[in-house]
C-alpha positions as CSV (number, residue, x, y, z in Angstrom):
1,M,-9.5,-29.3,-25.4
2,I,-7.5,-27.9,-22.6
3,V,-4.4,-26.8,-24.4
4,Y,-1.8,-27.5,-21.4
5,D,0.1,-30.5,-20.6
6,K,-2.1,-32.2,-18.2
7,T,0.8,-33.4,-16.2
8,L,2.4,-29.8,-15.4
9,L,-1.3,-28.8,-15.2
10,D,-1.7,-31.0,-11.9
11,N,1.6,-30.3,-10.6
12,V,0.6,-26.5,-10.6
13,Y,-2.8,-27.4,-8.5
14,I,-0.6,-29.5,-6.1
15,D,1.0,-26.3,-5.5
16,E,-1.4,-24.4,-4.6
17,E,-2.8,-27.2,-2.3
18,A,0.8,-27.4,-0.5
19,N,0.7,-23.6,-0.4
20,R,-2.9,-23.5,1.3
21,L,-1.5,-26.5,3.9
22,K,1.9,-24.3,4.5
23,K,-0.1,-21.3,5.2
24,S,-2.6,-23.1,7.6
25,G,0.3,-24.6,9.7
26,F,0.2,-28.3,8.5
27,I,3.2,-28.3,6.5
28,S,6.8,-26.3,7.2
29,L,8.0,-23.9,4.9
30,E,11.0,-26.1,4.1
31,Q,8.2,-29.3,3.4
32,Y,6.7,-26.7,0.8
33,Q,9.9,-25.5,-0.8
34,S,10.9,-29.2,-1.4
35,I,7.8,-29.9,-2.9
36,G,8.1,-27.1,-5.4
37,Y,11.7,-28.4,-6.2
38,Q,10.2,-31.5,-7.2
39,L,7.5,-30.3,-9.5
40,P,8.1,-28.7,-12.5
41,R,4.7,-26.6,-13.3
42,L,3.4,-23.7,-15.6
43,K,4.5,-20.6,-15.4
44,S,2.0,-18.9,-13.5
45,Q,2.1,-15.3,-11.4
46,K,0.7,-15.6,-8.2
47,N,1.5,-12.1,-7.5
48,I,-1.2,-9.8,-8.2
49,F,0.2,-7.0,-8.5
50,I,3.0,-8.3,-10.9
51,R,0.4,-10.0,-12.8
52,I,-1.4,-7.2,-13.5
53,G,2.0,-5.0,-14.4
54,F,2.7,-7.9,-17.0
55,F,-0.8,-7.6,-18.3
56,I,-0.6,-3.9,-18.8
57,L,2.9,-4.6,-20.5
58,G,0.9,-7.0,-23.0
59,C,-1.8,-4.9,-23.9
60,M,0.9,-2.1,-24.4
61,L,2.5,-5.0,-26.9
62,Y,-0.5,-6.0,-28.2
63,S,-1.4,-2.8,-29.0
64,S,1.8,-1.9,-30.4
65,I,1.5,-5.2,-33.3
66,C,-1.7,-3.9,-34.2
67,G,-0.9,0.0,-34.5
68,M,1.9,-1.4,-36.4
69,L,0.2,-3.5,-39.0
70,S,-2.4,-0.5,-39.5
71,L,0.0,1.7,-40.4
72,F,1.7,-0.7,-43.4
73,G,-1.5,-2.5,-44.0
74,L,-3.8,0.7,-44.8
75,A,-1.5,2.6,-46.4
76,I,-1.8,-0.1,-49.3
77,M,-5.5,-1.1,-48.6
78,D,-7.6,1.9,-47.7
79,D,-10.8,0.7,-47.5
80,A,-10.0,-2.8,-46.2
81,Y,-10.2,-2.0,-42.1
82,L,-12.7,-4.6,-41.6
83,F,-10.4,-6.9,-42.6
84,F,-7.1,-5.8,-40.2
85,I,-10.0,-6.3,-37.3
86,Y,-10.4,-9.4,-37.9
87,V,-6.7,-10.1,-38.7
88,F,-6.2,-8.3,-34.9
89,A,-8.3,-10.8,-33.3
90,I,-6.4,-13.7,-35.1
91,I,-3.1,-12.3,-34.2
92,G,-4.3,-12.4,-30.6
93,F,-5.7,-15.6,-30.7
94,G,-2.3,-17.2,-32.0
95,A,-0.2,-14.9,-29.6
96,K,-2.3,-17.0,-26.7
97,E,-2.5,-20.2,-28.1
98,F,1.6,-19.7,-28.6
99,M,2.0,-18.8,-25.3
100,S,0.2,-21.3,-23.8
101,R,1.6,-24.3,-25.7
102,E,4.9,-23.4,-26.4
103,M,6.1,-20.8,-23.2
104,K,3.9,-22.7,-20.7
105,Y,1.8,-19.5,-19.6
106,F,-0.9,-20.1,-17.3
107,G,-2.2,-16.7,-15.4
108,F,0.7,-14.6,-15.8
109,G,-0.6,-11.8,-16.7
110,L,0.9,-11.3,-20.8
111,D,-1.3,-14.2,-22.1
112,D,-4.3,-12.8,-20.1
113,A,-3.8,-9.9,-22.3
114,F,-3.8,-11.3,-25.8
115,I,-7.2,-13.3,-25.0
116,L,-8.8,-10.8,-23.8
117,G,-7.7,-8.3,-26.4
118,A,-8.4,-11.1,-29.0
119,I,-11.8,-11.3,-28.0
120,A,-12.5,-7.6,-28.2
121,T,-11.3,-6.5,-31.2
122,L,-13.3,-9.7,-32.7
123,L,-16.5,-8.7,-31.0
124,T,-15.7,-4.8,-32.5
125,A,-15.3,-6.6,-35.6
126,V,-18.6,-8.9,-35.6
127,G,-20.4,-5.5,-34.9
128,L,-19.1,-3.5,-37.3
129,S,-19.7,-6.4,-40.1
130,F,-23.1,-6.6,-39.1
131,E,-24.5,-3.2,-38.3
132,E,-27.0,-1.5,-40.6
133,N,-27.3,1.9,-41.2
134,Y,-25.1,2.8,-38.4
135,N,-27.5,0.4,-36.1
136,T,-25.2,-2.1,-34.1
137,N,-26.8,-5.7,-33.9
138,Y,-25.9,-6.2,-30.4
139,L,-27.8,-9.9,-30.4
140,A,-25.0,-10.9,-32.7
141,V,-22.5,-9.4,-30.9
142,I,-23.4,-11.5,-27.2
143,I,-24.2,-14.4,-28.7
144,V,-20.2,-14.6,-30.7
145,M,-19.1,-13.3,-27.0
146,A,-20.8,-16.1,-25.4
147,I,-19.3,-19.0,-27.7
148,V,-15.8,-17.1,-28.1
149,S,-15.8,-16.8,-24.3
150,T,-16.9,-20.7,-23.1
151,I,-14.8,-22.2,-25.9
152,A,-12.0,-19.9,-24.4
153,Y,-12.5,-21.1,-21.0
154,L,-12.5,-24.3,-21.9
155,R,-9.3,-24.1,-23.8
156,Y,-7.2,-21.8,-21.5
157,L,-9.2,-22.0,-17.9
158,N,-9.1,-18.3,-17.5
159,L,-11.9,-17.3,-15.2
160,S,-12.0,-13.7,-16.9
161,L,-13.0,-15.8,-20.0
162,A,-15.8,-17.6,-17.6
163,L,-17.1,-14.7,-16.5
164,L,-17.7,-13.2,-19.8
165,A,-19.5,-16.7,-20.7
166,C,-21.7,-16.1,-18.1
167,L,-22.2,-12.4,-18.8
168,G,-22.9,-13.1,-22.6
169,I,-24.9,-16.0,-22.2
170,T,-27.3,-14.2,-19.9
171,A,-27.4,-11.1,-21.6
172,S,-28.5,-13.0,-25.0
173,L,-31.3,-14.8,-23.5
174,A,-32.6,-11.2,-21.8
175,Y,-32.1,-9.9,-25.2
176,I,-34.0,-12.5,-27.1
177,T,-36.7,-12.2,-24.5
178,F,-37.0,-8.3,-24.4
179,E,-37.0,-8.1,-28.5
180,Y,-38.7,-11.2,-29.8
181,L,-41.4,-11.8,-27.7
182,E,-44.5,-9.6,-27.6
183,I,-44.5,-10.2,-24.0
184,G,-41.3,-10.3,-23.3
185,K,-40.9,-7.1,-21.0
186,S,-44.0,-8.7,-18.3
187,I,-42.1,-11.6,-17.8
188,L,-38.3,-11.0,-18.3
189,P,-37.7,-11.5,-14.7
190,F,-38.9,-14.5,-14.3
191,V,-37.6,-15.8,-17.3
192,I,-34.0,-14.7,-15.4
193,L,-35.0,-16.0,-12.3
194,L,-35.8,-19.7,-13.9
195,F,-32.6,-19.4,-15.8
196,S,-30.0,-18.5,-12.9
197,G,-32.3,-20.9,-10.4
198,G,-31.2,-23.6,-13.1
199,S,-27.5,-22.6,-14.0
200,Y,-27.0,-22.9,-9.8
201,F,-28.2,-26.4,-9.2
202,I,-26.4,-27.5,-12.5
203,S,-22.9,-25.8,-11.8
204,K,-23.6,-27.2,-7.6
205,N,-24.6,-30.7,-9.4
206,K,-21.0,-30.8,-11.4
207,L,-18.9,-29.0,-8.7
208,Q,-19.7,-32.1,-6.5
209,N,-19.7,-34.6,-9.3
210,L,-16.2,-33.3,-10.8
211,T,-13.0,-35.6,-10.9
212,A,-10.3,-33.1,-11.9
213,P,-9.9,-29.8,-10.5
214,Y,-9.4,-27.8,-13.9
215,Y,-12.8,-26.3,-13.8
216,A,-13.8,-26.2,-10.4
217,N,-13.1,-22.5,-10.2
218,G,-14.8,-21.9,-13.5
219,L,-18.0,-23.6,-11.8
220,K,-17.9,-22.1,-8.4
221,L,-17.6,-18.8,-10.0
222,A,-20.8,-19.9,-12.4
223,K,-22.6,-20.7,-8.9
224,A,-22.0,-17.3,-7.3
225,F,-22.6,-15.0,-10.4
226,S,-26.0,-17.3,-10.4
227,L,-26.9,-16.6,-7.0
228,I,-26.7,-12.8,-7.5
229,L,-28.4,-12.8,-10.5
230,F,-30.9,-14.8,-8.7
231,Y,-31.6,-12.0,-6.3
232,L,-31.2,-8.9,-8.7
233,A,-33.6,-10.5,-11.3
234,G,-36.5,-10.7,-8.4
235,N,-35.4,-7.6,-6.5
236,Y,-38.1,-5.1,-6.2
237,Y,-36.3,-1.9,-6.8
238,V,-34.0,-3.4,-9.8
239,V,-37.3,-4.5,-11.6
240,R,-39.1,-1.4,-11.3
241,E,-36.1,1.0,-11.8
242,L,-35.1,-1.5,-15.2
243,N,-38.7,-1.7,-16.1
244,F,-39.1,2.2,-16.5
245,S,-35.9,2.6,-17.7
246,L,-37.2,0.3,-20.7
247,S,-40.1,2.1,-21.3
248,G,-40.6,5.3,-23.4
249,E,-41.5,7.5,-20.0
250,Y,-38.0,7.2,-18.4
251,Y,-36.4,10.3,-20.2
252,Y,-39.7,12.3,-19.6
253,N,-40.6,11.5,-16.0
254,G,-38.8,11.2,-13.0
255,V,-41.3,9.0,-11.2
256,S,-41.0,5.4,-11.9
257,P,-44.6,3.7,-11.5
258,E,-45.7,0.9,-9.1
259,I,-45.1,-2.9,-11.1
260,P,-47.5,-5.6,-11.9
261,F,-47.0,-8.4,-9.1
262,A,-45.2,-5.6,-6.9
263,I,-46.4,-7.6,-3.8
264,F,-44.4,-10.9,-4.9
265,F,-41.0,-8.9,-5.7
266,W,-41.4,-7.3,-2.3
267,A,-41.6,-10.8,-0.6
268,F,-39.1,-12.0,-2.5
269,T,-36.8,-9.0,-1.9
270,I,-36.8,-9.0,1.5
271,S,-37.3,-12.9,2.0
272,V,-34.3,-14.5,-0.3
273,P,-31.6,-13.0,1.7
274,A,-33.0,-14.5,4.9
275,L,-32.7,-17.8,3.0
276,Y,-29.3,-17.8,1.8
277,L,-28.0,-17.1,5.1
278,F,-30.0,-19.9,6.8
279,F,-29.3,-22.3,4.2
280,S,-25.3,-21.0,3.7
281,L,-24.7,-21.7,7.7
282,K,-26.8,-25.0,7.2
283,N,-24.5,-26.3,4.2
284,K,-21.5,-24.4,5.5
285,D,-21.4,-22.6,2.0
286,R,-19.1,-19.7,2.9
287,M,-19.7,-17.8,-0.8
288,M,-23.2,-18.2,0.1
289,L,-22.9,-16.8,3.2
290,W,-21.0,-13.6,1.7
291,I,-23.6,-13.2,-1.1
292,G,-26.2,-13.6,1.4
293,F,-24.8,-10.6,3.7
294,L,-24.9,-8.5,0.3
295,A,-27.8,-9.3,-0.2
296,L,-29.5,-8.4,2.8
297,C,-27.9,-5.1,2.7
298,F,-29.4,-4.7,-0.6
299,A,-32.8,-5.3,0.7
300,L,-32.6,-2.8,3.6
301,F,-31.5,-0.4,0.7
302,T,-34.4,-1.1,-1.1
303,I,-37.0,-0.8,1.8
304,R,-35.9,2.7,2.1
305,M,-35.8,3.8,-1.2
306,Y,-39.4,3.3,-1.2
307,H,-40.5,3.3,2.5
308,H,-38.9,6.3,4.8
309,V,-40.0,4.9,7.9
310,L,-37.1,6.5,10.4
311,P,-34.4,9.1,9.5
312,P,-31.4,8.4,8.6
313,E,-29.4,8.5,11.7
314,V,-31.7,6.9,14.0
315,A,-32.5,3.7,11.3
316,L,-28.5,3.6,11.2
317,T,-28.5,3.5,14.9
318,I,-30.9,1.1,15.3
319,G,-29.1,-1.2,13.0
320,G,-26.3,-0.7,14.5
321,L,-27.2,-2.3,18.0
322,V,-29.7,-4.8,16.4
323,V,-26.2,-6.1,14.4
324,F,-24.2,-5.9,17.5
325,A,-26.8,-7.6,19.8
326,F,-27.2,-10.6,17.3
327,T,-23.7,-10.8,16.8
328,Y,-22.6,-10.8,20.3
329,F,-25.5,-13.8,21.4
330,S,-24.7,-15.9,18.2
331,I,-20.7,-15.4,19.3
332,K,-22.1,-16.6,23.1
333,K,-24.0,-19.4,21.3
334,T,-21.3,-20.9,19.3
335,K,-17.7,-19.9,20.8
336,Y,-17.6,-23.4,21.9
337,N,-19.0,-25.6,19.3
338,E,-16.8,-28.5,18.0
339,T,-19.1,-29.4,15.3
340,G,-21.4,-27.7,12.8
341,I,-21.7,-23.5,13.2
342,T,-18.7,-22.5,14.9
343,F,-16.8,-19.5,16.1
344,K,-13.5,-21.2,16.4
345,E,-11.2,-20.3,13.9
346,D,-10.2,-21.9,10.7
347,R,-7.1,-23.4,9.8
348,F,-7.0,-22.6,6.1
349,A,-8.1,-19.2,7.0
350,N,-4.3,-17.9,8.2
351,P,-4.9,-18.8,12.3
352,N,-2.6,-16.3,13.0
353,S,-3.8,-13.5,11.4
354,F,-6.5,-12.3,13.9
355,A,-3.8,-12.9,16.8
356,N,-1.1,-10.6,14.8
357,L,-4.3,-7.6,13.9
358,Q,-5.1,-7.7,18.2
359,T,-1.2,-6.9,18.6
360,L,-0.9,-4.0,16.0
361,V,-4.2,-2.7,17.3
362,V,-2.8,-2.3,20.7
363,A,0.2,-1.0,20.0
364,S,-1.1,1.1,17.9
365,Q,-3.8,2.3,20.7
366,F,-1.5,2.3,23.6
367,G,2.0,3.4,21.9
368,L,3.9,-0.1,23.9
369,K,7.4,0.0,22.2
370,P,9.9,-3.0,23.0
371,E,11.8,-2.6,26.3
372,A,15.7,-1.4,25.2
373,K,17.9,-3.1,27.4
374,V,20.9,-1.3,28.8
375,D,24.2,-2.9,28.4
376,E,25.5,-3.6,32.0
377,S,28.9,-1.8,33.0
378,P,32.1,-3.7,33.0
379,M,33.1,-2.2,35.8
380,K,31.9,-4.3,39.1
381,F,31.8,-1.9,42.0
382,G,32.0,-3.5,45.5
383,G,30.0,-2.9,48.4
384,G,33.5,-1.1,50.4
385,G,34.4,-1.7,53.7
386,F,36.4,1.2,55.5
387,S,34.7,4.8,56.4
388,G,32.5,6.4,54.9
389,G,34.0,5.0,51.3
390,G,31.9,2.3,50.6
391,S,28.4,2.1,48.4
392,G,27.1,-0.1,50.9
393,G,27.0,2.1,53.9
394,E,29.2,-0.2,55.7
395,F,31.9,1.4,58.8
């Protein structure tokens, strides 16, 4: 299924692991360079800014090709614009296949532009093909997006395709539930909760039993997407406002009404961030820890939206004091732990970065500059030994 040569692809992952070891101080720069010289690998672009530049260049190249074909083709066939949109999609997929198979591009930027452009043009063509009375069939579009993005990710291993696949599958399920079930509006949050929970455990199980690293990043993305989707599906603010926006009264009344099972959604909004934080610390899952902190912030935002207990400045001050106290005592408690939850630095997280940051802050605050050493004069002066003429004060 994967288009790339397995040996070259394995060397890409070996090089990434060697780079992590080099940054963490386990191997030297010379050792890392010697490993890189011995490993032929696919052409990847690690610098994100250069990759974005190549992506923009690829978008311009792809649009230029499509524009040129439009000028020549539509001059001959005026009513065949839909046919040309499908041709543009085929060109994008073909160019991506050629770049991956023959030019050995893997996350280079140019190939990203062509595959994403191909999917975009294909979805446009599908939307125009299935529209009725100028009404787009959104279900057909998102189902095609889910299928094509999934197949493309399994073949090209592009993380943006994995994200599109997650969005397409979720949107398809939500649209079918809402539009084709009589009680779809009422059960939509619970359907998404079940779907995201199942997706999380499936991706977690697949990630633990994975033998090859090819799909590891995609499974990690699906796992994080499931955690975020699970919390948003049960968050009180999201459920209440989304329910109101989907109702017919949205354009006539600015206040959303109370929703059924409000107590359940309030309990969910408050308890799930705490569970995320607890299990992330227990299982040492850094990704869940960050998502748990974001969910906690969103929970506080939800509470403040509907219950103004304190003025904003007082609430922020008290919240800052609570966070400071919690952080201080947590650091004191875990500072010297050798196992479990510890405050000791992670060697895989750039061990010198914190020390460099401290040095930079001190230098910027106190204006410290390195002392300039004055060169000594080559002429040596003695103490002097006659009356009043010596620098040593001897007579």
